[in-house]
C-alpha positions in Angstrom: -4.8 -11.9 -14.0 -5.6 -13.7 -10.7 -1.9 -14.8 -10.3 -0.7 -11.2 -10.9 -3.1 -9.8 -8.4 -2.2 -12.4 -5.8 1.5 -11.7 -6.2 1.0 -8.0 -5.9 -1.1 -8.3 -2.8 1.5 -10.6 -1.1 4.2 -8.0 -1.9 2.0 -5.2 -0.4 1.5 -7.2 2.7 5.2 -8.0 2.9 5.9 -4.2 2.9 3.8 -3.8 6.0 5.6 -6.6 7.8 9.1 -5.4 6.7 8.4 -1.9 7.8 6.9 -2.8 11.1 9.7 -5.3 11.8 12.3 -2.5 11.2 10.6 0.2 13.1 9.0 -1.7 16.0 12.4 -2.5 17.6 14.0 0.8 16.4 16.3 -0.9 14.0 16.1 2.2 11.8 14.2 5.5 11.9 11.2 6.2 9.6 13.0 8.8 7.4 16.0 6.6 6.8 13.8 3.6 6.1 11.8 5.7 3.6 14.9 7.1 1.9 16.6 3.7 1.6 13.4 2.1 0.4 12.7 4.6 -2.4 16.4 4.7 -3.4 16.9 0.9 -3.6 13.6 0.7 -5.6 14.9 3.3 -8.0 18.2 1.4 -8.5 16.5 -1.9 -9.2 14.0 -0.3 -11.6 16.8 1.5 -13.4 18.7 -1.8 -13.9 15.5 -3.5 -15.1 14.9 -0.7 -17.5 18.5 -0.7 -18.9 18.3 -4.5 -19.4 14.9 -4.3 -21.1 15.0 -5.4 -24.7 12.2 -3.0 -25.6 13.4 0.1 -23.7 10.6 2.6 -23.6 11.2 6.3 -23.0 10.9 7.3 -19.3 7.6 9.0 -18.5 8.3 11.8 -16.0 5.4 12.8 -13.8 6.1 14.9 -10.7 2.5 14.6 -9.4 2.8 10.8 -9.2 6.2 11.0 -7.6 4.7 13.3 -4.9 1.9 10.7 -4.3 4.5 8.0 -4.0 6.8 9.9 -1.6 3.9 10.9 0.6 2.6 7.4 0.7 6.1 6.0 1.7 6.8 8.6 4.3 3.4 8.5 6.0 3.5 4.7 5.8 6.8 4.5 7.7 5.8 7.0 10.4 2.5 5.3 11.1 4.2 1.9 11.6 6.1 3.3 14.6 3.1 2.6 16.8 0.7 0.4 14.7 0.8 -3.3 14.3 1.5 -4.7 10.7 -2.0 -6.1 10.1 -3.9 -3.2 11.7 -1.9 -0.7 9.7 -2.6 -2.5 6.5 -6.3 -2.6 7.4 -6.4 1.1 8.0 -4.3 1.8 4.9 -6.3 -0.2 2.4 -9.6 0.7 4.0 -8.8 4.3 3.2 -7.7 3.3 -0.3 -11.0 1.5 -0.9 -13.2 4.4 0.2 -11.2 7.0 -1.7 -11.1 5.0 -5.0 -14.8 4.0 -4.7 -15.9 7.6 -4.4 -13.6 8.7 -7.2 -14.9 5.9 -9.4 -18.6 6.7 -8.7 -17.9 10.4 -9.4 -16.4 9.4 -12.7 -19.3 7.3 -13.8 -18.6 3.8 -12.5 -21.7 2.0 -11.4 -22.2 0.8 -7.8 -24.7 -2.1 -8.1 -26.7 -3.3 -5.1 -24.3 -6.3 -4.5 -21.3 -4.2 -5.0 -22.6 -1.6 -2.6 -23.4 -4.2 0.0 -20.0 -5.7 -0.3 -18.3 -2.3 0.1 -20.5 -1.5 3.0 -19.7 -4.8 4.8 -16.0 -4.2 4.2 -16.1 -0.7 5.7 -18.1 -2.0 8.7 -15.1 -4.2 9.4 -12.8 -1.2 9.4 -15.2 0.7 11.7 -15.3 -2.2 14.2 -11.5 -2.1 14.3 -11.5 1.6 15.3 -14.2 1.4 17.9 -12.9 2.6 21.4 -11.3 -0.1 23.5 -8.1 -1.3 24.9 -6.9 -2.7 21.6 -7.8 0.5 19.6 -4.8 1.7 17.6 -3.4 5.2 18.2 -5.7 7.8 16.7 -2.7 10.1 15.7 -0.8 7.3 13.9 -4.1 6.0 12.4 -4.6 9.4 10.8 -1.1 9.3 9.4 -1.8 5.9 7.9 -5.0 7.5 6.5 -2.9 10.1 4.7 -0.7 7.3 3.4 -3.9 5.6 2.1 -5.1 8.7 0.3 -1.7 9.1 -1.4 -1.7 5.4 -2.5 -5.3 5.7 -3.8 -4.2 8.7 -5.9 -1.1 6.8 -7.1 -3.3 3.8 -8.1 -5.8 6.0 -9.9 -3.0 7.8 -11.9 -1.7 4.4 -12.9 -4.7 3.8 -15.2 -3.3 6.5 -17.6 0.3 5.2 -17.8 1.4 3.7 -21.1 4.3 1.7 -19.8 4.4 0.4 -16.2 8.2 0.0 -16.0 9.2 3.4 -17.3 6.5 5.1 -15.4 7.3 3.5 -12.1 11.0 4.1 -12.7 10.4 7.9 -13.2 8.2 8.0 -10.1 10.8 6.4 -7.9 13.7 8.5 -9.3 11.8 11.8 -8.6 10.6 10.6 -5.2 14.2 10.3 -4.0 14.8 14.1 -3.8 11.3 14.6 -2.4 12.0 12.3 0.5 15.4 14.0 1.0 13.7 17.4 1.2 11.2 15.9 3.8 14.1 14.5 5.8 15.6 18.1 6.1 12.2 19.5 7.1 11.4 16.8 9.7 14.8 16.2 11.2 15.0 13.6 14.0 17.5 11.3 15.5 19.0 9.1 12.9 19.0 5.4 13.8 20.4 2.8 11.4 21.5 -0.8 12.0 22.6 -3.3 9.5 19.3 -5.3 9.9 17.2 -2.1 9.5 19.1 -1.1 6.4 18.7 -4.6 4.9 14.9 -4.6 5.6 14.6 -1.2 3.9 16.5 -2.5 0.9 14.3 -5.6 0.6 11.2 -3.5 0.9 12.3 -1.0 -1.8 14.2 -3.3 -4.2 11.9 -6.3 -4.1 8.4 -5.9 -2.6 8.0 -2.2 -3.7 9.6 -1.7 -7.1 8.7 -4.9 -8.8 5.2 -5.0 -7.1 4.4 -1.5 -8.2 5.3 -2.2 -11.8 3.0 -5.3 -11.6 0.2 -3.2 -10.0 0.4 -0.5 -12.7 0.0 -3.3 -15.3 -3.1 -4.6 -13.4 -5.0 -1.4 -12.7 -5.1 -0.6 -16.5 -7.4 -3.6 -17.0 -9.7 -3.4 -14.0 -12.1 -0.7 -12.8 -11.3 1.5 -9.7 -13.9 -0.1 -7.4 -12.5 -3.6 -8.1 -8.9 -2.3 -7.8 -9.7 -0.8 -4.4 -11.6 -3.8 -3.0 -9.1 -6.5 -3.9 -6.4 -4.6 -2.0 -8.4 -5.2 1.2 -7.0 -8.8 1.1 -3.6 -7.3 2.1 -4.5 -6.8 5.8 -5.3 -10.5 6.2 -1.9 -11.4 4.8 -0.2 -8.7 6.9 -1.9 -9.9 10.1 -0.6 -13.5 9.4 2.9 -12.1 8.6 2.9 -9.9 11.7 2.0 -12.9 13.9 4.5 -15.3 12.3 7.5 -13.0 11.9 7.1 -10.3 14.5 5.1 -12.1 17.2 2.3 -9.5 17.2 -0.8 -10.7 19.1 -3.9 -11.3 17.0 -7.0 -10.3 19.1 -10.6 -11.3 18.5 -11.4 -7.8 17.3 -8.8 -7.9 14.6 -9.9 -11.4 13.5 -13.5 -10.4 13.5 -12.8 -7.2 11.5 -10.7 -9.1 9.0 -13.4 -11.8 8.4 -16.0 -9.1 7.8 -13.7 -7.2 5.4 -13.0 -10.5 3.5 -16.7 -11.2 3.2 -17.2 -7.7 1.6 -14.3 -8.4 -0.8 -15.8 -11.7 -1.9 -19.2 -10.1 -2.5 -17.7 -7.3 -4.6 -15.6 -9.7 -6.7 -18.6 -12.0 -7.2 -20.8 -9.2 -8.4 -18.2 -8.1 -10.9 -18.0 -11.6 -12.3 -21.7 -11.8 -12.6 -21.8 -8.4 -14.3 -19.2 -9.3 -16.8 -20.6 -12.7 -17.7 
């Protein structure tokens, strides 16, 4: 399980880096990136489904497809102005808060250690958003928050799916026309370069499609609070990736916020192990 979670988190972080890399230098516009990402993901998943020896009937669910489409579109728009690591921190901070409240509302227990860990992690997010020269754009931060809400809803719905591959395939296939409709409603100048298209294909065909199937198989076996908290490791990986591959500066505030968030994650995971032992 640890290996699966690690692979999924690395893929999630890679999505932030790939998207920011494509949009920061205007290699592609957000709508085109989103459309190519979701389309390439659908193609790869369809091929995997057709090659599967135990082909399971596709589970169509328009609600989950809408969640996926909103997440992908808002994700792309937010990364026009937000660094990879900061965006990931905002995204998964929103995811954590949303899934925790949903889990508590549906009967999951928030122990003292868990509560302390969650609180510490959220303090890290708050520090990041405090006013200052390095504070990310409020408008684009709110867009990333919308993306986080959509991803939280998508993750929560994943607990009820019977087959990760067929479910994810259906979600991607239905998300394609939704993104197309959005592109007609929010028309903008189309920008596409070969490098931008390639980055979108990698994001959709590798670090999205395969990772989401893997994530759906994981969330069925862990509770919502744990699922939300482990995802806060993604910003740390995205910050590293943004610095290495994009050359984004890593300020003291980002480092301090990330360390605090990691401490919160460790405390939550430790409390879960103690509870289950």
